[in-house]
C-alpha positions as CSV (number, residue, x, y, z in Angstrom):
1,P,-13.8,-4.1,6.1
2,V,-12.9,-2.9,2.7
3,A,-16.0,-2.8,0.4
4,P,-15.8,-2.6,-3.4
5,L,-16.3,0.9,-4.6
6,P,-19.8,1.6,-5.9
7,G,-20.6,1.9,-9.5
8,P,-21.6,-0.4,-12.5
9,P,-18.9,-2.7,-13.8
10,S,-17.2,-1.6,-17.1
11,D,-16.6,-3.9,-20.1
12,C,-13.7,-5.2,-18.2
13,G,-15.6,-6.4,-15.1
14,A,-15.3,-10.0,-14.0
15,S,-17.4,-11.5,-11.2
16,E,-14.8,-13.8,-9.7
17,V,-11.7,-12.9,-7.6
18,A,-8.7,-14.1,-9.3
19,S,-4.8,-14.1,-8.6
20,S,-2.5,-11.3,-10.0
21,R,0.5,-12.0,-12.2
22,A,3.1,-9.3,-11.8
23,V,5.6,-9.0,-14.7
24,S,9.0,-8.0,-13.6
25,S,11.4,-5.7,-15.3
26,K,15.1,-5.9,-14.6
27,A,16.0,-4.4,-11.1
28,G,17.5,-1.1,-11.5
29,G,16.3,-0.6,-15.0
30,N,14.5,2.6,-14.4
31,G,17.4,4.5,-12.9
32,I,15.7,5.3,-9.6
33,V,17.6,5.6,-6.3
34,V,15.9,4.0,-3.4
35,P,17.0,4.7,0.2
36,A,17.4,1.4,1.8
37,K,17.2,2.1,5.5
38,A,16.9,-0.7,8.1
39,D,15.3,1.5,10.6
40,G,12.7,4.1,11.1
41,G,15.1,7.0,11.3
42,P,13.4,8.8,14.3
43,G,14.0,5.5,16.5
44,L,10.2,5.2,17.2
45,S,8.9,2.0,18.8
46,I,5.8,0.5,20.5
47,Q,5.1,-2.7,22.3
48,D,4.7,-5.6,19.9
49,P,1.2,-6.6,19.5
50,R,1.8,-10.0,18.2
51,P,1.2,-12.8,20.9
52,A,4.5,-14.6,20.3
53,R,6.5,-11.3,20.9
54,S,4.0,-9.6,23.1
55,G,5.6,-6.6,25.0
56,S,8.8,-6.7,23.1
57,P,9.9,-3.3,21.6
58,L,8.7,-3.1,17.9
59,S,10.3,-0.5,15.6
60,V,7.8,1.8,13.7
61,I,8.7,3.1,10.3
62,L,6.7,6.0,9.0
63,F,6.0,6.8,5.4
64,C,3.8,9.3,3.8
65,G,0.7,7.7,2.4
66,Y,0.0,10.5,-0.1
67,D,2.9,12.5,-1.1
68,P,2.7,13.2,-4.9
69,D,5.3,15.9,-4.9
70,R,7.6,14.0,-2.6
71,V,7.6,16.9,-0.1
72,W,7.8,14.7,3.0
73,E,10.1,12.0,1.5
74,T,13.3,13.6,2.7
75,K,11.7,14.4,6.1
76,L,10.1,11.0,6.9
77,G,12.3,8.9,4.8
78,H,11.0,5.6,3.1
79,G,9.1,7.5,0.4
80,F,9.4,4.4,-1.7
81,L,6.8,2.7,0.4
82,G,4.1,5.3,-0.6
83,P,1.7,4.5,-3.5
84,C,2.6,7.8,-5.3
85,Y,6.3,7.0,-5.4
86,D,7.6,7.5,-9.0
87,L,9.0,4.2,-10.3
88,G,9.8,5.6,-13.7
89,T,8.3,4.7,-17.1
90,N,7.3,1.1,-17.2
91,G,8.3,0.8,-13.5
92,L,5.1,-1.2,-12.5
93,R,3.8,-3.8,-14.8
94,L,0.4,-5.3,-14.1
95,E,-2.1,-7.9,-15.6
96,A,-5.6,-7.9,-14.6
97,P,-7.8,-11.1,-14.5
98,C,-10.4,-9.6,-16.8
99,S,-7.9,-9.2,-19.6
100,A,-5.5,-12.1,-19.3
101,G,-2.3,-11.7,-21.3
102,K,-2.6,-7.9,-21.6
103,V,0.1,-6.3,-19.4
104,Q,-0.2,-2.6,-18.8
105,N,2.6,-0.2,-17.4
106,F,2.4,2.5,-14.8
107,K,4.7,4.9,-13.2
108,N,3.3,4.4,-9.5
109,A,1.1,2.2,-7.5
110,E,-1.7,4.9,-7.1
111,A,-2.1,5.2,-10.9
112,A,-2.1,1.4,-11.3
113,F,-4.8,1.0,-8.6
114,H,-7.1,3.6,-10.1
115,A,-6.6,2.1,-13.6
116,L,-8.0,-1.2,-12.4
117,K,-11.4,0.5,-12.1
118,F,-11.2,1.4,-15.9
119,W,-8.9,-1.3,-17.2
120,A,-10.0,-0.7,-20.9
121,L,-8.8,2.9,-20.4
122,G,-5.6,1.8,-18.5
123,P,-3.2,3.3,-21.0
124,R,-4.5,6.8,-20.0
125,F,-3.2,6.2,-16.6
126,A,0.2,4.8,-17.7
127,R,2.1,8.1,-17.5
128,L,0.1,10.0,-14.7
129,S,1.4,11.0,-11.4
130,G,-0.6,9.6,-8.3
131,E,-2.3,13.0,-8.0
132,A,-3.3,13.1,-11.6
133,A,-4.5,9.5,-11.5
134,R,-6.7,10.4,-8.6
135,E,-8.2,13.4,-10.5
136,K,-8.8,11.3,-13.6
137,Q,-10.7,8.5,-11.7
138,E,-12.9,11.1,-10.0
139,K,-14.0,12.4,-13.5
140,L,-14.6,8.8,-14.7
141,G,-16.1,7.7,-11.3
142,G,-19.6,6.9,-12.7
143,H,-18.2,4.2,-15.0
144,A,-15.9,2.4,-12.3
145,D,-15.7,-1.3,-12.3
146,S,-16.4,-2.4,-8.7
147,T,-14.5,-5.6,-9.1
148,F,-11.2,-3.7,-9.9
149,G,-10.5,-5.6,-13.2
150,G,-11.7,-8.9,-11.8
151,F,-9.6,-8.9,-8.6
152,G,-12.8,-8.7,-6.6
153,G,-12.4,-5.4,-4.5
154,A,-10.1,-2.8,-3.3
155,W,-8.1,-5.1,-0.9
156,Q,-7.3,-7.6,-3.5
157,A,-6.6,-5.0,-6.1
158,M,-4.1,-3.1,-3.9
159,L,-2.4,-6.4,-2.8
160,A,-1.9,-7.2,-6.6
161,V,-0.6,-3.7,-7.3
162,S,1.8,-3.9,-4.2
163,R,3.1,-7.3,-5.4
164,A,3.7,-5.8,-8.8
165,K,5.5,-2.9,-7.3
166,F,7.6,-4.8,-5.0
167,V,8.5,-7.6,-7.4
168,A,11.4,-9.8,-6.2
169,G,14.8,-8.6,-7.2
170,S,13.7,-5.0,-7.8
171,E,15.3,-2.0,-6.0
172,V,12.1,-1.2,-4.1
173,A,11.7,-4.8,-3.0
174,T,15.2,-4.9,-1.7
175,S,14.5,-1.6,0.3
176,L,11.2,-3.2,1.6
177,L,13.2,-6.1,2.9
178,A,15.7,-3.8,4.6
179,T,12.9,-2.4,6.8
180,G,13.2,-5.7,8.8
181,D,10.4,-6.6,11.1
182,A,9.2,-3.0,11.7
183,L,5.6,-2.0,11.7
184,L,5.1,0.0,8.6
185,L,2.8,3.0,9.3
186,S,1.2,5.0,6.5
187,Y,1.0,8.6,8.0
188,D,-0.1,12.0,6.8
189,P,2.0,14.6,8.5
190,A,0.5,17.5,6.4
191,V,-2.7,17.2,8.4
192,V,-2.6,18.0,12.2
193,N,-3.8,15.1,14.5
194,R,-5.0,13.2,11.4
195,G,-3.4,10.0,12.7
196,P,-2.9,6.9,10.4
197,S,-3.3,7.9,6.8
198,R,-6.6,7.3,5.0
199,S,-5.0,6.9,1.6
200,D,-7.3,7.0,-1.4
201,C,-6.0,3.5,-2.2
202,L,-7.5,1.9,1.0
203,G,-9.5,3.8,3.6
204,G,-8.5,4.1,7.1
205,A,-6.8,1.9,9.7
206,N,-3.4,1.8,8.0
207,L,-4.6,-0.9,5.6
208,L,-1.9,0.1,3.1
209,G,0.8,-0.5,5.7
210,M,-0.9,-3.8,6.5
211,L,-0.7,-5.0,3.0
212,L,3.0,-3.9,2.7
213,L,3.7,-6.1,5.8
214,L,2.1,-9.1,3.9
215,V,4.1,-8.5,0.8
216,R,7.4,-8.2,2.9
217,D,6.6,-11.5,4.5
218,E,6.1,-13.0,1.0
219,L,9.4,-11.6,-0.2
220,S,11.4,-12.7,2.9
221,G,9.7,-16.1,3.5
222,G,8.6,-14.9,7.0
223,S,5.1,-15.4,8.4
224,A,5.0,-13.6,11.8
225,W,3.1,-10.7,10.5
226,T,0.9,-12.7,8.0
227,R,-0.2,-14.9,11.0
228,Y,-1.0,-11.9,13.0
229,I,-2.9,-10.0,10.4
230,G,-4.7,-13.2,9.4
231,S,-6.0,-13.4,13.0
232,L,-7.6,-9.8,12.5
233,V,-8.9,-10.1,8.9
234,N,-9.7,-12.7,6.2
235,L,-6.6,-12.6,4.1
236,P,-8.2,-13.3,0.7
237,D,-10.6,-10.2,0.9
238,G,-9.4,-8.2,3.9
239,K,-12.8,-8.4,5.6
240,S,-12.7,-8.1,9.3
241,R,-13.0,-11.0,11.6
242,G,-15.1,-9.2,14.1
243,F,-15.4,-6.1,16.3
244,R,-12.8,-7.4,18.7
245,Q,-10.3,-7.8,16.1
246,D,-11.0,-4.3,14.7
247,E,-10.6,-2.7,18.0
248,E,-7.3,-4.6,18.6
249,W,-5.8,-3.2,15.4
250,R,-7.2,0.3,16.0
251,Q,-5.5,0.4,19.4
252,V,-2.1,-0.6,17.8
253,M,-2.6,2.3,15.4
254,V,-3.6,4.6,18.2
255,G,-0.7,3.6,20.2
256,A,1.8,4.1,17.2
257,S,0.2,7.6,16.6
258,S,0.6,8.5,20.1
259,I,4.3,7.7,20.2
260,I,4.7,9.8,17.1
261,S,3.0,12.8,18.7
262,E,4.8,12.4,21.9
263,T,8.2,12.1,20.2
264,S,8.0,15.0,17.9
265,G,5.0,17.1,19.1
266,S,3.7,17.0,15.6
267,R,5.2,15.6,12.4
268,N,4.2,18.8,10.8
269,E,7.3,20.4,12.4
270,L,9.7,18.0,10.6
């Protein structure tokens, strides 16, 4: 389960969970070049865990969950999936429920996510890299809004940020759709045997990858991953449906991580 971060609410705090409203800029307007690959590059696959497709081969696409300097982007590919990916100035536009009508701009999803804890100070995060945004939120931590600007918690906040990042018609949304039906695995190759990434955005269990699967379904009109993820967690808030479901998802992640290790020995060698 994803619990709200501790700390007293800021002036921006709202008690109820509300829907996001992502404001789109024109696709391609920021001049970024996004690799639109339809497969995972290394040819990784596992057995599909979804009941309707049980046992069928399922492609696994790796992306680095935390790669502020884009060191691993050319090695793993699909760097645009990561929360630190630079979308350019005003590349991500977001409105928080606690401040309806006030749209704020960010260069990456990591900065937008952390800004939601301090929405009144959002402009201070606007031009920060993912790493700089992490450092700033640590300094401001004692004043964090546990509702994430009124979204309700970390799960709801990152889902809203991801929807704003991969807004329909944008370059990154087109590239996300190009990943097809593959499992998206947030992986940190810089740490030996770390396994699925524990991004600062959402801790553990590849929850960032899980959210991207939901957003991809929304963009494509599909429902296969949404139905499966909904059987494991409560979709509105990301809370687990129980120990058995936690263990099922954990085994999927362990299996994917094992395939990665067996295929390449260690992603640190890429």
